[in-house]
C-alpha positions in Angstrom: 30.3 60.5 91.3 30.4 56.7 92.4 27.0 54.7 92.6 25.8 53.9 96.0 26.0 50.2 96.4 22.8 48.1 96.8 22.3 47.2 100.2 20.2 44.0 101.7 17.7 44.8 104.1 14.7 42.5 103.6 16.3 39.1 102.9 18.7 39.6 106.0 15.8 40.9 108.3 13.4 37.8 107.4 16.4 35.3 107.1 17.6 36.2 110.6 14.0 37.0 112.0 14.4 34.6 114.9 18.0 35.9 116.0 17.7 37.5 119.5 19.6 40.6 118.4 17.0 41.4 115.6 14.1 40.9 117.9 15.8 43.4 120.4 16.2 46.0 117.7 12.7 45.5 116.4 11.4 45.9 120.1 13.6 49.1 120.8 12.6 50.5 117.5 8.9 50.0 117.6 8.1 49.5 121.2 6.8 46.1 120.4 7.9 43.2 118.1 5.8 42.5 115.0 8.4 41.4 112.8 8.4 45.0 111.3 10.6 46.4 108.6 8.2 49.6 107.8 7.7 53.0 109.1 4.5 52.2 110.8 4.5 53.3 114.5 2.9 51.3 117.4 0.0 53.8 117.6 -0.6 53.4 113.9 -0.6 49.8 113.8 -3.4 49.9 116.6 -5.6 52.2 114.6 -5.7 50.0 111.3 -8.2 47.7 112.4 -10.7 50.5 113.6 -9.8 52.5 110.1 -10.6 49.5 108.3 -13.5 48.4 110.2 -12.5 44.8 110.9 -14.9 42.5 112.3 -15.0 38.8 113.2 -16.5 38.0 109.6 -14.2 40.3 107.8 -11.9 38.8 104.9 -8.7 40.8 104.6 -5.9 41.0 102.0 -2.3 42.1 103.0 -0.1 43.2 100.1 3.7 43.2 101.2 2.9 41.1 104.5 6.5 40.7 105.4 7.3 38.4 108.3 3.6 38.0 108.6 3.4 38.9 112.3 1.2 41.9 111.7 -1.3 39.9 109.8 -1.4 37.2 112.6 -1.9 40.1 115.2 -4.7 41.7 113.4 -6.4 38.2 113.2 -5.9 37.5 116.9 -7.4 40.9 117.8 -10.6 40.6 115.6 -11.1 37.1 114.7 -11.0 38.1 111.1 -9.6 35.9 108.1 -6.5 37.3 106.6 -4.4 36.5 103.3 -0.9 38.0 103.2 1.0 38.0 100.0 4.7 39.2 99.4 7.1 39.1 96.5 9.9 38.3 98.8 10.5 34.6 99.3 12.3 34.5 102.9 9.5 36.9 104.0 6.9 34.2 102.8 8.9 31.1 104.2 9.1 33.1 107.6 5.4 34.1 107.6 4.5 30.3 106.8 6.9 29.1 109.8 5.1 31.6 112.0 1.6 30.3 111.2 2.6 26.8 111.7 3.8 27.7 115.1 0.5 29.5 115.9 -1.2 26.4 114.7 0.6 24.2 117.2 0.2 26.9 119.9 3.9 27.1 120.7 6.7 30.0 120.8 4.4 32.7 120.5 2.0 34.5 122.8 -0.5 35.3 119.9 -0.9 31.5 119.3 -3.4 31.4 122.1 -6.1 32.8 120.0 -8.4 29.7 118.8 -8.1 28.7 115.3 -5.8 31.4 114.4 -3.5 29.3 112.2 -6.4 28.3 110.1 -7.7 32.0 109.4 -4.4 33.2 108.5 -2.5 32.1 105.2 0.4 33.4 103.3 1.6 33.1 99.8 4.3 34.4 97.3 2.9 36.7 94.9 3.8 39.8 92.8 1.1 42.7 93.1 2.0 44.4 90.0 0.3 41.6 88.2 -3.5 40.7 88.1 -4.2 39.4 91.4 -5.5 35.8 91.6 -8.4 36.5 93.9 -12.1 36.7 92.7 -13.9 40.0 92.3 -15.3 41.5 95.6 -13.5 38.7 97.8 -12.3 40.9 100.4 -13.8 43.5 103.1 -10.6 45.3 103.4 -7.1 45.5 101.8 -4.1 47.3 103.1 -0.5 47.7 102.4 2.1 49.1 104.9 5.0 50.9 103.2 5.1 48.3 100.1 3.5 50.1 97.5 6.6 52.4 96.7 8.3 49.0 95.8 5.4 47.9 93.3 5.5 48.9 89.7 2.4 50.3 88.0 0.6 51.7 90.9 -2.5 52.5 88.7 -2.8 48.8 87.9 -2.3 47.9 91.6 -5.2 50.2 92.9 -7.6 48.9 90.3 -6.8 45.7 91.4 -7.5 46.4 94.9 -10.7 48.0 93.9 -11.8 44.9 91.9 -11.2 42.5 94.9 -12.8 44.5 97.4 -16.5 44.1 98.0 -18.8 47.3 97.7 -18.5 49.5 100.9 -15.0 47.7 101.4 -12.0 49.9 102.6 -8.6 50.1 101.1 -5.3 51.5 103.2 -1.9 52.2 102.2 1.1 54.2 103.0 3.6 55.9 100.9 6.8 57.1 102.4 8.3 58.7 99.2 5.9 61.5 98.7 8.2 64.4 97.6 8.4 67.2 99.9 11.5 69.2 98.7 14.5 69.4 96.9 16.6 65.9 97.1 19.9 65.6 95.7 21.1 62.7 93.4 23.2 61.3 96.0 20.4 61.5 98.8 18.0 59.8 96.3 20.7 56.9 95.8 21.1 56.5 99.7 17.5 56.5 100.1 16.9 53.8 97.3 19.7 51.6 98.1 17.9 48.6 99.4 15.8 48.1 96.4 13.2 49.3 93.5 11.7 52.5 94.5 8.9 54.8 93.1 8.9 58.7 94.3 5.6 60.3 93.7 4.9 64.2 93.7 2.1 65.4 96.2 -1.6 64.8 94.9 -0.8 62.0 92.7 -1.6 59.2 94.9 -5.0 61.1 95.8 -5.5 61.2 91.9 -4.8 57.6 91.3 -7.2 56.6 94.2 -9.8 58.4 92.7 -9.2 57.3 89.2 -9.1 53.5 90.2 -12.7 54.1 91.5 -11.9 54.3 95.2 -13.5 57.1 97.2 -10.6 58.8 99.3 -11.9 59.1 103.0 -8.4 60.4 104.5 -4.9 61.3 103.6 -2.8 61.6 106.8 0.7 63.1 107.0 2.8 60.7 109.5 6.3 61.9 108.4 7.5 62.6 111.9 6.7 59.2 112.8 8.9 57.8 110.1 11.7 60.2 111.1 11.3 58.9 114.6 11.2 55.2 113.7 14.2 55.4 111.4 16.2 57.3 114.2 15.4 54.7 116.7 16.3 52.0 114.2 19.5 53.3 113.4 20.6 53.7 117.1 19.6 50.6 118.0 21.7 48.9 115.4 24.7 51.2 116.0 24.5 49.7 119.8 25.2 46.2 118.4 27.8 47.2 115.6 30.2 44.3 116.2 27.6 41.6 116.6 25.7 42.9 113.4 28.9 43.3 111.2 29.4 39.7 112.1 25.9 38.6 110.6 25.8 41.0 107.9 29.2 42.0 106.9 30.8 45.4 107.5 29.8 47.0 104.0 26.1 45.9 104.4 26.1 47.0 107.9 27.3 50.4 106.9 25.0 50.6 104.0 22.0 50.1 106.0 23.1 52.6 108.7 23.4 55.0 105.9 20.1 54.1 104.5 18.4 54.7 107.8 20.3 58.0 108.4 19.1 59.2 104.9 15.4 58.2 105.8 15.8 60.1 109.1 17.0 63.3 107.6 15.0 63.5 104.8 11.8 62.9 106.8 12.9 65.3 109.6 13.2 67.8 107.1 10.3 67.1 105.2 11.8 66.9 102.0 10.2 63.4 101.8 6.8 62.7 103.4 5.1 59.8 104.7 1.2 59.6 103.8 -1.3 57.1 104.7 -4.4 56.8 102.5 -7.7 55.5 103.3 -10.2 54.8 100.9 -13.4 52.9 100.0 -15.1 51.2 97.2 -18.8 52.8 97.1 -21.5 50.6 98.1 -23.7 49.4 95.1 
């Protein structure tokens, strides 16, 4: 069997962020444009602020911030301070450009929040290594659909705990929890866009506890991921000719296969998407 060719999603999504065709696709896929490349539904996005108990005085770390638009939205809603980090260079470049636009109060409606540009910052960083932040620096740490890309989950969770204040909360999602039998070809298609870690049921719960965090909730959001993948694939299919001109035929078709794989595996619950909420015990 021929190996599935690697497909670019993230560099293209962030490099072409400002293109109208990608804005339209994001809006059709999620119902709102927050620069997403994840499986987070509009409703789930709104819940994160409440789940993490974010307030104006909160200090927040986002691991895998992507374009930065979601972090800026969180800060605009709550008045909190957010640091976003991502290993992808084009993502951080885009996030920093958005921050400058916010500071100048141009181009984006979320720029209306006073001082937003000063309260949000973005930096390139590898979360598989020790974080540069001091112990107990943050009230909350979250990561939307990025943990499956980061090697050494045990160490990542321990670092999350270390930088959390006592009583602070952590949230992350994992869209690659194994729920059934998956073929070699299906794994290859699902993994075509980069490095991935697949985890058996119960492992994340155990690793959270072993990292010294108390699990508060493990929520199954598999159906949302299937819906988003289907909408994303359909929105792109309606713009096939334009996207092929930007991405090239091979990459366009590869991304469509990837999205089709996500939709099928989640719809059949052979892959599950779980969201985990935990806290560092108060001392």
